[in-house]
N, C-alpha and C positions, 0 to 999 in steps of 0.2 A: 133904077131899081130892077132887080132880076125877076121878081114875081109878076105873074100876069093874072088879070082878073077873069079871063075866059079860058076855056079848055084848049089845050094844044091839039092840032090835028094828029100829032103823034102822041098817043096816050099810053102811059105806063103806070102801073100801080104805085101809089106813094110808098108803100112799104118796100117795094123792090128798089126804088131810087134811094130810099133811106138807108137800106143795107149797102148799096153801092157807095154812098157818101162815106159811110163808116169804113168800108174796105179800102176805098181810095185814100182816105186819111191815114189808114193803117200802114201804107207802104213806107217802110223804114229807110228813107233815103240816106240819112246819116250813116246808118249801119252798112247799107249796100255800097255807098261811095267809099267809105273807109276800108271796106273789104277789098275793093279794087286795089288799094295801096297796101294790102296785107295787114291791116290794122283792125282789131276788134274795138270799136269805139266805146264799148261798154266797160273796157278794162283800162282805158288811158284817160289822162286829164281828169275832168270832173266825173267821168262815167256817164254823162248825159248823152242821150241819143238825139243830138240836135246840132244845128249849124255852128253855134259858137264853139262847141267842143271839137268839131271837125276843123274849123278855122284854126284853132290853137294846136291840135294834135296831128293834123294831116297836112294842112296847107291853106293859105288864104284863098286861092282860086277854088279849091274843093269846098271850102266853107261857104263861099258865095254861091256856088252851084247848089249846094244843099239847101241854102235859104230859099233860092229861087224855086226849086222843085217842091219844097215844103209849102211855100206860098201858093204854088199852082194847085196843090191838093185841096186847098180851101177855096180858091177862086173858081175852079171848074164846077163843083156842085152848086155853088150859089148862083152863078151866071147862067148855067145851062140846064140843070135838072128841073127847076120850076117850069121850064118851057115844055117839058115832056110829060106833064101830068096836070091834074086838076086838084085844087085845094078843096077839101071837104066843105060842105055848106056851113056858113057861119064863122069860118076861120078869118083871122086878121089877114089883110092883104100881104103882109110881110111874113106870115107864119111859115110858109113852105121854105123860103130862103133861110129863115132863122133855124128851122129844123135841120136843114142840110148843113148849115154852118156848125151847129152844135155837134152833130154826128161826125163831121170831118175832123173837128178839133179833138173830140173824144177818141176817134180812131188814132190820131197822132199820139195822144197822151197814153192811150192804153191799146196798143196794136196787138191784134190776135197773133201775128207772126212772131212776136218777141215775148210771148207769155204775158202780155198786157203791161209790159214795162217799157214805156216810150219816153218821148221828150216832154217839153214844157208848153208847147202849143203856141209859141209866139209867132213864128213864121206862118204857120197854117192859119192862125187868126188874122194876121195881116192880109193874107191873100183873100180870105173869105170876106173881110170887111171892105176890101177894095171894091168888091161887087155889091156889098150890102149897104155900106155907109162910108163912101169915099171921103166926105168932109171930115168925119171923125178920125179916119185914118191919117189924114193930113195933119190934124192937130196932134195925134199920137206920135207921128213921125217927128214933128217939130219938137215936142217935149223930149222924146228920146234923144234927138240930136243935141239939144242943149244940155241935158243932164249928162250924157256921155262925154261931150266936149269938156265939161267942167270936171268930171270925175274919172274918166277913162275906164269906167266899170260898166260892162254890158248889162249885167243883171239889174243894177240900179236904174239904168235907163229903161229897161224892159218893164220893171215893176211900176215905175212912175208913169210910163206911157199907158200901161194896162189900166191904171186908175183914172188917168186923164181922159181916155176915150169915152167911157160911160158917163163921166161927169159932164163932158161937153155935150153928149147926146141928150142927157136929161135937161140941161140948160136950154138946148136948142128947141126942145119940144115943150118948154114951159113947165118942166118938172111933172109932166103927165105920164103915167105908165102906159106902155104899149109893148107889143111883142118884141120890137127891135130894141128898145131901151132896156127892157128886162134881160134880153139875151146878151147885150153888150155888158151889162152889169155882171151877169153870171160868168161870162168868159173872163172878164177882168179879175173877178174874185178867184176863179180857177187858176189863172196865170200866177197870181200872187201866191196861192197855196202851193203850186208846183215849184215856186222859188223859195220855199221855206228854208231849205238848207243854205241857200245864198243869203237869205235875210239873217240867219244866225251868224254867218261869217261876216256880213256887213256890220252887225252889232258888235262882233268881237274885233273888228278891224283887220280881218285876215282875208277878205274877199280879193281874188286876183284881179288886177287891172289888165287891160288888153296888152298882149305880148308876154304875159306871165302865165305859167302853168299852175293849175289848181292842185 
């Protein structure tokens, strides 16, 4: 777990690190990587500023790189920022890491650099949860892999995994609320909401499978 119960010898204000988590999450890797190839990712494929659209519209290797960099945006604030500050008195032990997770994902979804029009937060959530709740990530990855293998639809796997992760965490904690379980639930709901266009296409039977353009 990334949070520490005692103050770090390197002390920075929580609000400063919170802003840094958001700004780090806001780095539009999909947009920047696609621009290297002369593509505005917002105008091709699904128009989503995320790894799957880069994978389809720019190339497989570039899509994998985008996913890795987006995941890193979530992992770094969760693993390292809590070591640089003290949680206010009375906070849940997980609260700082949860705060930085939420802000990094929010930065990805609503980046200041792209007029608050970003991606869906899947890769950044995965990176953050690797530091925050690795067992839940393992469950989510397994669910995603099974659903994707059966359907070949990335969005269906993502939505299903986004729901499986908080359900697993609630079950693991005996259905007792806490900062981590509540945060995982909120992130799962947010990911589902960000996939609402995909869900409409899934319902209509028109959602693209891997290898097809949206």
